[in-house]
C-alpha distance (Angstrom), angle and dihedral (degrees) to the residues before:
residue distance angle dihedral
M1 . . .
A2 3.94 . .
A3 3.81 90.9 .
E4 3.79 89.0 54.2
K5 3.76 91.9 53.1
G6 3.71 92.3 48.3
N7 3.79 93.2 51.0
C8 3.88 88.3 49.0
R9 3.78 90.4 52.5
A10 3.83 92.0 46.9
R11 3.86 91.1 51.6
R12 3.73 91.5 48.6
R13 3.73 90.6 52.5
R14 3.75 90.5 53.8
R15 3.80 93.6 54.8
L16 3.73 115.0 96.5
S17 3.85 112.9 -125.6
S18 3.80 136.1 -176.8
V19 3.58 95.6 -106.2
P20 3.80 100.5 70.7
L21 3.83 90.2 39.0
R22 3.88 90.6 56.1
K23 3.79 93.4 45.5
A24 3.89 94.8 48.9
A25 3.76 90.2 44.9
A26 3.88 95.4 48.7
A27 3.88 87.9 51.3
M28 3.92 92.9 47.1
V29 3.84 96.5 47.6
P30 3.83 95.9 78.4
F31 3.79 90.9 45.9
Y32 3.84 93.2 50.9
R33 3.82 89.0 44.4
A34 3.78 90.2 55.3
I35 3.73 92.8 47.2
A36 3.71 92.4 50.3
S37 3.84 97.8 43.8
S38 3.77 101.2 38.7
E39 3.81 124.0 58.1
R40 3.76 90.8 -177.5
Y41 3.68 94.0 53.9
A42 3.79 93.3 43.4
R43 3.86 90.7 50.9
R44 3.78 90.9 52.7
W45 3.74 91.1 50.3
S46 3.89 94.2 49.4
K47 3.80 90.5 48.3
A48 3.92 91.6 51.1
I49 3.94 87.6 49.7
A50 3.77 96.6 50.3
R51 3.89 91.9 48.5
P52 3.22 86.9 40.4
D53 3.84 101.6 -129.4
L54 3.70 111.2 165.8
V55 3.89 94.1 179.7
R56 3.86 88.6 58.2
L57 3.90 92.0 46.5
E58 3.89 88.5 51.7
E59 3.85 90.5 51.5
L60 3.75 93.4 47.5
L61 3.75 93.8 46.4
K62 3.97 90.8 51.1
L63 3.75 87.5 54.9
V64 3.89 93.6 63.3
S65 3.89 107.6 17.5
P66 3.75 117.6 20.6
A67 3.75 86.4 176.2
A68 3.83 92.6 63.4
A69 3.76 93.4 38.6
K70 3.82 89.2 61.9
Q71 3.73 88.3 65.9
G72 3.82 134.8 76.3
L73 3.71 112.0 -72.3
G74 3.80 128.4 -166.8
T75 3.76 141.7 173.3
N76 3.76 135.5 -169.6
G77 3.83 100.1 -170.6
I78 3.93 90.5 -96.6
G79 3.78 100.8 58.5
Y80 3.71 148.1 -16.3
F81 3.94 136.5 -105.8
I82 3.85 126.8 -159.1
S83 3.80 112.1 -165.9
F84 3.79 122.5 -156.0
P85 3.77 122.1 -161.7
V86 3.86 113.4 -117.8
G87 3.90 107.2 -137.0
D88 3.65 113.2 -67.1
S89 3.81 95.7 -35.2
I90 3.80 126.9 103.2
A91 3.90 90.0 -112.8
L92 3.74 123.4 112.5
L93 3.75 134.7 -154.1
T94 3.74 108.0 -144.5
N95 3.72 127.1 -162.4
G96 3.79 126.7 -178.7
I97 3.76 150.2 118.6
T98 3.79 123.8 -111.7
I99 3.76 144.1 159.6
P100 3.89 105.7 -117.0
P101 3.85 106.9 -92.8
G102 3.83 115.7 -102.1
T103 3.81 92.0 35.5
V104 3.90 99.2 89.9
Q105 3.88 140.1 -27.3
F106 3.82 131.0 -123.2
T107 3.78 95.4 -1.0
F108 3.83 127.5 121.7
Q109 3.74 116.5 161.5
T110 3.79 118.3 -138.3
R111 3.76 96.1 -154.4
V112 3.79 93.6 50.7
H113 3.76 90.6 46.5
R114 3.79 93.0 52.2
S115 3.93 92.6 45.9
L116 3.79 89.3 49.6
A117 3.72 93.5 47.0
R118 3.73 89.7 51.8
A119 3.81 88.4 51.5
V120 3.73 98.2 48.3
L121 3.84 100.8 37.8
P122 3.86 94.0 85.1
F123 3.82 88.7 51.3
Y124 3.74 93.7 53.5
R125 3.75 92.9 42.8
K126 3.81 88.9 53.6
L127 3.70 93.1 46.3
A128 3.84 91.7 51.2
A129 3.79 96.2 44.9
S130 3.81 102.4 39.6
R131 3.77 119.3 65.5
S132 3.94 89.5 -175.6
Y133 3.72 94.5 50.2
A134 3.92 90.5 47.7
A135 3.78 92.3 45.8
A136 3.88 92.4 47.6
L137 3.78 92.3 48.0
A138 3.83 93.0 46.5
K139 3.79 90.0 51.4
A140 3.80 93.5 48.0
I141 3.89 88.4 50.9
R142 3.84 92.6 49.2
L143 3.82 90.8 48.6
G144 3.73 92.6 46.6
D145 3.78 91.0 -123.9
K146 3.85 99.4 164.3
R147 3.77 93.8 177.1
A148 3.87 94.4 55.0
V149 3.83 92.8 43.3
N150 3.79 90.6 49.6
S151 3.74 92.2 48.8
M152 3.72 95.9 46.0
V153 3.76 92.8 50.9
R154 3.80 98.2 42.6
S155 3.86 93.5 48.3
I156 3.85 84.9 65.5
V157 3.78 102.3 30.7
P158 3.96 102.6 43.5
T159 3.77 97.0 164.4
P160 3.86 116.7 130.8
A161 3.79 88.3 -136.1
L162 3.72 88.5 75.0
R163 3.69 102.0 91.8
S164 3.78 103.4 172.0
V165 3.76 141.0 7.3
T166 3.83 112.7 -160.2
I167 3.83 137.7 173.5
Q168 3.90 108.7 -118.5
D169 3.61 129.6 168.7
M170 3.83 95.4 -11.6
G171 3.72 87.2 -52.1
L172 3.74 144.4 62.6
A173 3.79 140.2 -71.4
L174 3.73 118.4 -167.6
L175 3.78 114.4 -167.6
F176 3.77 117.2 -156.1
Q177 3.87 126.6 -175.4
Y178 3.95 116.5 -174.0
S179 3.75 119.1 -162.0
F180 3.78 91.9 -128.1
S181 3.88 94.1 57.7
R182 3.82 128.4 62.6
Y183 3.81 90.3 -151.4
P184 3.78 129.5 75.5
Y185 3.84 116.9 -134.1
R186 3.82 126.6 -151.2
N187 3.78 126.5 -148.7
L188 3.73 107.3 -154.6
L189 3.82 132.0 -163.5
V190 3.86 102.1 169.6
Y191 3.77 134.6 164.1
E192 3.89 113.0 -132.4
M193 3.72 133.7 -175.4
G194 3.82 110.1 -132.6
């Protein structure tokens, strides 16, 4: 009986819900707004990624989003990842933007990042502000409903640069390709077990 309860709790922890989606989105909105609106800030961020300079990234993140800066931050020289704890579990909800691994090294284009931030900002605002939208998106992801997820994201991110919306690791992967860049970029919002 106790083992069954423990397994049930573990399964519940692995289920993506609207609460962590909304919290992560709310913390990321000021950051995406800063990238979209300030070329200087975005250039400094890109430079720190390409080095990679995690200390500098943390300093820059604290300037615009103290809530996001309190989370786990990582970089791989071609992108960044900010991981938010999910309740009291060992799970994380990770948000970030990266060039797909194996494409290039130590490159992160400011112009692409700014364009991408402008494109996803309405999506993160909606996710943070609307309990019903976040709940519907979380449910569609849990059910693996690709059509619903695609429709929900594209209704708010209508840019032709958004090439695909996929369910990945109990979360989302949005693939962008801009005509002025040879590299695709992915905006990730994925649920990971620690």
